[in-house]
N, C-alpha and C positions, 0 to 999 in steps of 0.2 A: 659856556664852559668847555674847556678843552680837556678831553679825556686822553691821558697818555697811552700810547700803544706800545706794548712790550717789543723790545728790539728783536727778540726771537721770532715773533709773529711777522714783523716787517721782513726779516730775512727769508722766512719760509714762503710767504705769500707775495711779497713785493716784486721780486725778480721775475718769477713766472707770470705774474699778472702783467707787468710791463712788456715782457716778451710776447705774450699773447696779443696784447693790444697793438704793439708795434708791428706784429706780423700782419695785421689787417690794413696797414697804411700803404698807400701807393705814393711814391715820392717823385716830384718833378722839381728839378733844379732850374732856377732862372738866373741868368747873368753870372754863371759860375766861372767864366773865362778869367776874370781878375784873380779869383782865389787859386785857380789852377796855375796861373803864371807865378803867383807868390810861392806856391809849393815847389815849383821848379827853380826858383831863384834863391839867392842867399839872403834875401831880405827877411828880417824877423817880422812876425805879424801877430796881431791880437784879434781874437774873435770878440765882438760885442753883441750880446743878445739880451733880449728882455726876459725877465723872469717867467713870464707867461708862456714863452716858447721853449723853455728849457728841456722838457721831456722829449719832444720829437727831435730836437737838435742833438741832444745827448745820444739818442739812439742812432741817428743818421751818421754821426761822426765817431762812433765807437771803434776801438782798435787802431786809432791813428796816432796814438802817443801824445795826444793833446793834454796839457795841464789845465786844470780848472780850479778856480778860486771857489771854495765852498765854505759856508758858514760853519762855525764851531758849535752852533746850537744843535739840539737833538735832531731836528729834521735834516740839517746839513750833514750830520754824521751818517744818517740813513742813506742820503743821496750819495755821499762820498764812498760809502762801503759798496754800494751798487756800482757806482762809476768805476771804481778800481777793478771790479770783476769784469767789466766790459772794455777795459783797456785804457783808462784815463790815469793820469798822474794827479795827485791832489796838492793843492796849496790851501791849507786851512786859514781862514780869516774872513772878516767882513768889516764893514765900515764902523761897527760898534765894538768888535772884539777881534784882536789879532790882525788888524788891517795892515799895519806897518810890516809885520813879518811876512804876510802874504805878498805885499808889494815888493819887498826885497827878493823873495823867492821868485816872483814873476820876472823881475829884471834879470836875475841870474839865468833863468831858463831861456829867456828871450836872447840873451847874449850867446847861449849855446844853440840858438835857432830852433828851440822847442816852441811851438805855437801855444799860446795861453788864451783861455776863454774867461771872460768876465760877464757876470750879469749885474751891471752897476745899479740897477734899480732895486734888486733884492726883494724878498718876500714882504717886507714892511713898507716898501715904497720910499718916496713917492714914485708912483708908476711912471715908467718910461722917462726917468730923469737920470742923466749921466752924472755920476759923482767924479771928483777930480782924480781918483787913483788910476783909472785906466789911461787918462791923458798923461799923467806923470810917468807911468811905466813906459808908454810909447815914446815920450820925449827923451827919456834917459837912454834909450837904446836905439832910437831912430827907427822904431817899428811902425808899420802901417796898421791902422785900425780898420778891420773888415767887419762891417755890420752884417749880421745874419738874422733871418726871421723865418718862422715856420707857422703855418696854419694847418689845422686839422679839421676836416669836415666829415 
């Protein structure tokens, strides 16, 4: 049984909890040269990350003006609210609701050279399976897809 958590509780506890947790992480980047060269170039790019790695990557890339595709479901709204507070732009939508609108928004932002992040496997899965939206967005704009992953120990 899923017990709904009041949004006010998530707002009060969620952000400080994530900040405290993230403050304990030590980050090492591997193979970052390609990403850094994309940042310096005029090439649009898309971050692809699995749902399981979302939190540490969200924290690591905060304040960089990246747009993220976020579900319109309750948990997505919680995540989206926190993400905007730490410097992200939101594209609401998922494969089950609002996906076409999110895809159009992603293409517009990519044309303007704003990086967009997708978690194509989503919370419902199937786990680590890319859905076609990310590839379509990349093809329409000529964007590169940059896979990211994070592990916390």
